[in-house]
Each structure stands twice: as structure tokens, then as C-alpha cells.
C-alpha positions in Angstrom: -34.7 7.6 9.2 -31.4 6.0 9.8 -30.9 2.2 9.7 -28.2 0.4 11.7 -27.0 -2.9 10.2 -25.0 -5.2 12.4 -22.9 -8.3 11.6 -22.2 -10.8 14.3 -18.7 -11.0 15.6 -16.0 -8.3 16.0 -14.0 -9.6 13.1 -14.4 -11.7 10.0 -13.0 -15.2 9.6 -11.8 -14.2 6.1 -8.5 -12.4 6.3 -6.9 -10.6 3.3 -3.5 -8.9 3.2 -3.4 -5.1 3.2 -3.2 -3.1 0.0 -5.6 -3.9 -2.9 -6.8 -7.4 -2.6 -8.3 -9.1 -5.7 -11.5 -11.1 -5.4 -12.6 -13.6 -8.0 -16.4 -13.8 -8.5 -18.3 -16.6 -10.3 -21.6 -14.9 -10.8 -24.8 -16.3 -12.3 -27.2 -14.1 -10.3 -25.3 -11.1 -8.9 -24.2 -8.4 -11.4 -20.7 -7.3 -10.4 -21.4 -3.7 -11.2 -24.2 -3.8 -8.6 -21.7 -4.6 -5.8 -20.5 -1.9 -3.3 -17.5 -2.1 -1.0 -17.8 -0.4 2.4 -15.7 0.0 5.5 -17.6 -1.1 8.6 -17.0 -0.2 12.3 -16.4 -2.6 15.1 -18.3 -2.0 18.3 -19.2 -4.0 21.4 -18.3 -7.4 19.8 -20.0 -6.9 16.5 -19.5 -5.0 13.2 -21.9 -2.3 12.1 -22.7 0.3 9.4 -25.2 3.1 9.8 -27.2 4.0 6.7 -28.9 7.4 6.5 -30.7 7.9 3.2 -30.2 11.7 3.4 -26.4 11.2 3.7 -25.6 7.6 2.5 -22.1 6.2 3.3 -19.6 6.5 0.5 -18.7 3.2 -1.1 -15.1 2.5 -2.0 -14.6 2.4 -5.8 -13.8 -1.0 -7.3 -12.4 -2.0 -10.6 -14.3 -4.9 -12.3 -12.7 -7.0 -14.9 -14.5 -9.7 -16.8 -12.5 -12.9 -17.5 -15.1 -15.2 -18.9 -18.9 -15.5 -19.2 -19.6 -15.4 -15.5 -16.1 -14.9 -14.0 -15.0 -11.5 -12.8 -12.2 -9.9 -10.8 -13.0 -7.2 -8.3 -10.3 -5.0 -6.9 -10.5 -1.8 -4.8 -9.3 1.1 -6.9 -7.2 2.3 -3.9 -5.4 0.3 -1.2 -7.5 -0.6 1.7 -6.6 0.3 5.3 -6.5 -2.5 7.9 -9.9 -3.2 9.4 -13.3 -4.6 8.6 -14.9 -4.3 5.2 -17.9 -5.7 3.4 -19.0 -6.2 -0.2 -22.8 -6.0 -0.7 -25.2 -6.0 -3.6 -27.1 -2.7 -4.0 -30.6 -2.9 -2.3 -29.8 -6.1 -0.5 -29.1 -7.4 3.0 -26.6 -9.9 1.8 -23.0 -9.1 2.8 -19.6 -10.7 2.1 -17.3 -9.8 4.9 -13.5 -9.7 5.2 -10.8 -8.3 7.4 -7.9 -6.4 5.9 -4.7 -7.2 7.9 
């Protein structure tokens, strides 16, 4: 069975420049290696991603660099195209959304 996840609004309030943005993460609960980066679609005033367990969406590879005990840098391995993206922990409904300009 497919699942459709929707995010309110057609675009994120967090804007990042195109290319390979770098995100800093202070993490005490989320393991950075459990985070996945996905491109999401915009449709009818919201963002969405469809998950089919038989054919799951391919996550965008990220490079994770540890700076200190709980401080990490996350950066897409390849430049991101303009549009809507989200970072989410595996097996979670939590999403961190941003727009690549």
C-alpha cells in the first residue's frame, strides 16, 4: 500500500541557495546517519511525497562530518536543483523542510 505524506504550504519559509547547502546539526537525540534527504513535489498549495514500500523513493546522498560531540555538518553529495526538499529521520514523521532557490 502506498502512503501519501503532505506538508502544509506550497513552499518552505526556509530558503537556501542552490548548489550544495551545508546544514549544521546539534544533535542529542537524532543520529545524523539516520537522516534522509528527499525532493518533494508541490501540488495544489501543499508539498507531498508518495511512499510505496515496494518501490521506495530514492534519498539524496549526504556527507556527514562530525565537528564535536553532538555537532555535525550535513551536506548533499551532489548539488541540489531548485525546488522543495526535506530532511527526515528514518522511520519518522518528523520533517525539516527547505526550499532551494
